[in-house]
C-alpha atoms as an extended CHARMM CRD file, in Angstrom:
* protein
*
       119  EXT
         1         1  MET       CA             26.6640000000       59.6320000000        8.8420000000  PROA      1               0.0000000000
         2         2  GLU       CA             23.9340000000       59.1380000000       11.3890000000  PROA      2               0.0000000000
         3         3  ALA       CA             23.5660000000       55.4900000000       12.3650000000  PROA      3               0.0000000000
         4         4  ALA       CA             19.8470000000       55.4360000000       11.5280000000  PROA      4               0.0000000000
         5         5  ILE       CA             20.4720000000       56.4430000000        7.9210000000  PROA      5               0.0000000000
         6         6  TRP       CA             23.4310000000       54.0810000000        7.5400000000  PROA      6               0.0000000000
         7         7  ALA       CA             21.3940000000       51.1480000000        8.8830000000  PROA      7               0.0000000000
         8         8  ASP       CA             18.7070000000       51.7200000000        6.2540000000  PROA      8               0.0000000000
         9         9  LEU       CA             21.0680000000       51.7280000000        3.2570000000  PROA      9               0.0000000000
        10        10  SER       CA             21.3040000000       48.6190000000        1.1280000000  PROA      10              0.0000000000
        11        11  ASP       CA             24.7470000000       47.0900000000        0.6480000000  PROA      11              0.0000000000
        12        12  ASP       CA             24.9850000000       48.4190000000       -2.9080000000  PROA      12              0.0000000000
        13        13  ALA       CA             23.9240000000       51.8970000000       -1.7430000000  PROA      13              0.0000000000
        14        14  ARG       CA             26.6000000000       51.8200000000        0.9690000000  PROA      14              0.0000000000
        15        15  ALA       CA             29.1710000000       50.9230000000       -1.6660000000  PROA      15              0.0000000000
        16        16  ALA       CA             28.0370000000       53.8990000000       -3.7770000000  PROA      16              0.0000000000
        17        17  TRP       CA             28.2190000000       56.1510000000       -0.7110000000  PROA      17              0.0000000000
        18        18  ASP       CA             31.7310000000       54.9350000000        0.1270000000  PROA      18              0.0000000000
        19        19  ARG       CA             32.8710000000       55.5160000000       -3.4490000000  PROA      19              0.0000000000
        20        20  LEU       CA             31.3250000000       58.9450000000       -4.0440000000  PROA      20              0.0000000000
        21        21  ALA       CA             30.7930000000       60.7110000000       -0.7230000000  PROA      21              0.0000000000
        22        22  PRO       CA             34.4130000000       61.3920000000        0.2880000000  PROA      22              0.0000000000
        23        23  SER       CA             35.1270000000       63.4340000000       -2.8410000000  PROA      23              0.0000000000
        24        24  LEU       CA             31.8450000000       65.3070000000       -2.6230000000  PROA      24              0.0000000000
        25        25  ILE       CA             32.4600000000       66.1440000000        1.0290000000  PROA      25              0.0000000000
        26        26  ALA       CA             35.9900000000       67.3110000000        0.2280000000  PROA      26              0.0000000000
        27        27  VAL       CA             34.7370000000       69.8810000000       -2.2770000000  PROA      27              0.0000000000
        28        28  GLY       CA             31.8080000000       70.9840000000       -0.1330000000  PROA      28              0.0000000000
        29        29  VAL       CA             29.0340000000       69.5710000000       -2.3030000000  PROA      29              0.0000000000
        30        30  LEU       CA             27.8530000000       67.0220000000        0.2450000000  PROA      30              0.0000000000
        31        31  THR       CA             27.0760000000       68.5060000000        3.6480000000  PROA      31              0.0000000000
        32        32  PRO       CA             25.0060000000       67.2540000000        6.5910000000  PROA      32              0.0000000000
        33        33  TRP       CA             22.0120000000       69.0660000000        5.0840000000  PROA      33              0.0000000000
        34        34  ASP       CA             22.2810000000       66.9870000000        1.9170000000  PROA      34              0.0000000000
        35        35  VAL       CA             22.4580000000       63.5070000000        3.3870000000  PROA      35              0.0000000000
        36        36  ASP       CA             18.8470000000       62.5120000000        2.6670000000  PROA      36              0.0000000000
        37        37  ALA       CA             19.0400000000       63.6060000000       -0.9660000000  PROA      37              0.0000000000
        38        38  PHE       CA             22.3570000000       61.8110000000       -1.3950000000  PROA      38              0.0000000000
        39        39  VAL       CA             20.8430000000       58.6460000000        0.0780000000  PROA      39              0.0000000000
        40        40  VAL       CA             18.3130000000       58.8050000000       -2.7810000000  PROA      40              0.0000000000
        41        41  VAL       CA             21.2220000000       58.9770000000       -5.2600000000  PROA      41              0.0000000000
        42        42  CYS       CA             22.9420000000       55.9890000000       -3.6690000000  PROA      42              0.0000000000
        43        43  GLU       CA             19.7810000000       53.8810000000       -3.5180000000  PROA      43              0.0000000000
        44        44  ALA       CA             18.9610000000       54.7660000000       -7.1390000000  PROA      44              0.0000000000
        45        45  LEU       CA             22.3920000000       53.4880000000       -8.1440000000  PROA      45              0.0000000000
        46        46  ALA       CA             21.8010000000       50.3430000000       -6.1000000000  PROA      46              0.0000000000
        47        47  ARG       CA             18.4010000000       49.7150000000       -7.7550000000  PROA      47              0.0000000000
        48        48  TYR       CA             19.9040000000       50.3610000000      -11.1750000000  PROA      48              0.0000000000
        49        49  LYS       CA             22.6650000000       47.8430000000      -10.4830000000  PROA      49              0.0000000000
        50        50  GLN       CA             20.2080000000       45.2050000000       -9.2240000000  PROA      50              0.0000000000
        51        51  ALA       CA             17.8220000000       45.7130000000      -12.1330000000  PROA      51              0.0000000000
        52        52  THR       CA             20.6920000000       45.5370000000      -14.6140000000  PROA      52              0.0000000000
        53        53  LYS       CA             21.7730000000       42.2020000000      -13.1500000000  PROA      53              0.0000000000
        54        54  LEU       CA             18.2260000000       40.9040000000      -13.5680000000  PROA      54              0.0000000000
        55        55  VAL       CA             18.0080000000       42.1490000000      -17.1440000000  PROA      55              0.0000000000
        56        56  ASN       CA             21.4140000000       40.7280000000      -18.0460000000  PROA      56              0.0000000000
        57        57  GLY       CA             20.5010000000       37.3720000000      -16.5190000000  PROA      57              0.0000000000
        58        58  SER       CA             17.1920000000       36.9950000000      -18.3260000000  PROA      58              0.0000000000
        59        59  ALA       CA             15.4080000000       37.9380000000      -21.5070000000  PROA      59              0.0000000000
        60        60  LEU       CA             14.1380000000       41.3620000000      -22.5300000000  PROA      60              0.0000000000
        61        61  LEU       CA             10.7300000000       39.7750000000      -22.9930000000  PROA      61              0.0000000000
        62        62  VAL       CA              9.2420000000       37.4590000000      -20.3840000000  PROA      62              0.0000000000
        63        63  GLN       CA              6.1220000000       35.3400000000      -20.3160000000  PROA      63              0.0000000000
        64        64  GLY       CA              3.1020000000       37.2540000000      -19.0660000000  PROA      64              0.0000000000
        65        65  PRO       CA             -0.4890000000       36.0820000000      -18.5670000000  PROA      65              0.0000000000
        66        66  ASN       CA             -1.3540000000       36.8160000000      -22.2110000000  PROA      66              0.0000000000
        67        67  GLY       CA              1.9520000000       36.1880000000      -23.9270000000  PROA      67              0.0000000000
        68        68  PHE       CA              5.2990000000       37.8900000000      -23.8750000000  PROA      68              0.0000000000
        69        69  VAL       CA              5.7040000000       41.2450000000      -22.1240000000  PROA      69              0.0000000000
        70        70  LYS       CA              8.6000000000       43.5810000000      -21.5550000000  PROA      70              0.0000000000
        71        71  ASN       CA             10.7490000000       42.4200000000      -18.6540000000  PROA      71              0.0000000000
        72        72  PRO       CA              9.5740000000       44.4160000000      -15.5990000000  PROA      72              0.0000000000
        73        73  ALA       CA             13.2220000000       44.8220000000      -14.5490000000  PROA      73              0.0000000000
        74        74  LEU       CA             13.6310000000       47.1760000000      -17.5200000000  PROA      74              0.0000000000
        75        75  THR       CA             11.0880000000       49.5320000000      -15.9600000000  PROA      75              0.0000000000
        76        76  VAL       CA             12.8600000000       49.4200000000      -12.6080000000  PROA      76              0.0000000000
        77        77  GLN       CA             16.1550000000       50.0470000000      -14.3850000000  PROA      77              0.0000000000
        78        78  ARG       CA             14.7680000000       53.0320000000      -16.3040000000  PROA      78              0.0000000000
        79        79  GLU       CA             13.1330000000       54.5480000000      -13.2000000000  PROA      79              0.0000000000
        80        80  ALA       CA             16.3410000000       54.1730000000      -11.1790000000  PROA      80              0.0000000000
        81        81  GLU       CA             18.3030000000       55.7850000000      -13.9980000000  PROA      81              0.0000000000
        82        82  ALA       CA             15.8850000000       58.7210000000      -14.0800000000  PROA      82              0.0000000000
        83        83  THR       CA             16.0580000000       59.1660000000      -10.2980000000  PROA      83              0.0000000000
        84        84  PHE       CA             19.8370000000       59.0640000000      -10.4040000000  PROA      84              0.0000000000
        85        85  ALA       CA             19.9430000000       61.6080000000      -13.2320000000  PROA      85              0.0000000000
        86        86  GLN       CA             17.5900000000       63.9760000000      -11.3930000000  PROA      86              0.0000000000
        87        87  TYR       CA             19.2130000000       63.7690000000       -7.9650000000  PROA      87              0.0000000000
        88        88  GLY       CA             22.7570000000       63.1550000000       -9.1980000000  PROA      88              0.0000000000
        89        89  ALA       CA             22.6310000000       66.4320000000      -11.1100000000  PROA      89              0.0000000000
        90        90  ARG       CA             22.2430000000       68.2420000000       -7.7980000000  PROA      90              0.0000000000
        91        91  PHE       CA             25.5900000000       66.8230000000       -6.7170000000  PROA      91              0.0000000000
        92        92  GLY       CA             27.3710000000       67.4050000000      -10.0240000000  PROA      92              0.0000000000
        93        93  LEU       CA             27.7490000000       63.7170000000      -10.8410000000  PROA      93              0.0000000000
        94        94  THR       CA             28.1400000000       64.2250000000      -14.5810000000  PROA      94              0.0000000000
        95        95  PRO       CA             30.5470000000       66.5820000000      -16.3690000000  PROA      95              0.0000000000
        96        96  SER       CA             27.7550000000       68.8530000000      -17.6000000000  PROA      96              0.0000000000
        97        97  ASP       CA             26.1440000000       68.9370000000      -14.1430000000  PROA      97              0.0000000000
        98        98  ARG       CA             29.4470000000       70.0000000000      -12.5870000000  PROA      98              0.0000000000
        99        99  THR       CA             29.5280000000       73.1130000000      -14.7630000000  PROA      99              0.0000000000
       100       100  GLN       CA             26.3230000000       74.2560000000      -13.0240000000  PROA      100             0.0000000000
       101       101  LEU       CA             27.6430000000       73.8740000000       -9.4630000000  PROA      101             0.0000000000
       102       102  LYS       CA             28.6600000000       76.9140000000       -7.4870000000  PROA      102             0.0000000000
       103       103  VAL       CA             30.5550000000       75.6750000000       -4.4460000000  PROA      103             0.0000000000
       104       104  ASP       CA             32.9270000000       77.5250000000       -2.1660000000  PROA      104             0.0000000000
       105       105  VAL       CA             35.7390000000       74.9850000000       -2.1610000000  PROA      105             0.0000000000
       106       106  SER       CA             37.9720000000       77.0590000000        0.1100000000  PROA      106             0.0000000000
       107       107  GLY       CA             37.3100000000       75.5940000000        3.5400000000  PROA      107             0.0000000000
       108       108  ALA       CA             34.0240000000       73.9620000000        2.5670000000  PROA      108             0.0000000000
       109       109  ALA       CA             35.0050000000       70.6250000000        4.0540000000  PROA      109             0.0000000000
       110       110  LYS       CA             36.1290000000       72.3650000000        7.2440000000  PROA      110             0.0000000000
       111       111  GLY       CA             32.5990000000       73.3350000000        8.1620000000  PROA      111             0.0000000000
       112       112  PRO       CA             31.0680000000       71.8870000000       11.3160000000  PROA      112             0.0000000000
       113       113  GLY       CA             29.5960000000       68.4430000000       10.9610000000  PROA      113             0.0000000000
       114       114  ALA       CA             31.1180000000       67.4500000000        7.6160000000  PROA      114             0.0000000000
       115       115  GLU       CA             33.3000000000       64.8690000000        9.2970000000  PROA      115             0.0000000000
       116       116  ARG       CA             30.1490000000       63.2100000000       10.6880000000  PROA      116             0.0000000000
       117       117  LEU       CA             29.2280000000       62.1160000000        7.1830000000  PROA      117             0.0000000000
       118       118  LEU       CA             32.1710000000       59.7560000000        7.0050000000  PROA      118             0.0000000000
       119       119  SER       CA             31.8360000000       58.2160000000       10.4360000000  PROA      119             0.0000000000
């Protein structure tokens, strides 16, 4: 992956990249053209994870200026989940999404530049 993109990823997004990218590259779903969209997937997972930690460590309702309000971390969590669902579908990250993918697996990972994604 280009150093500029890697430097901008959060630690949790890098962990998601390291976990998911190798398999997606191997089957030809993740190519150099897709890096920016896949960064969105990884950062959405990172935000979801961070928001979930906040929600799990506090109450669903928090004190607002006029009484209790829904914990704002729930909104962040929901938005990250929606972003992941939208962008993750493009990479076949759920079983039903995978049925929609049409990828030439034969030699897909051999294409020029795919190895750059893992460096």
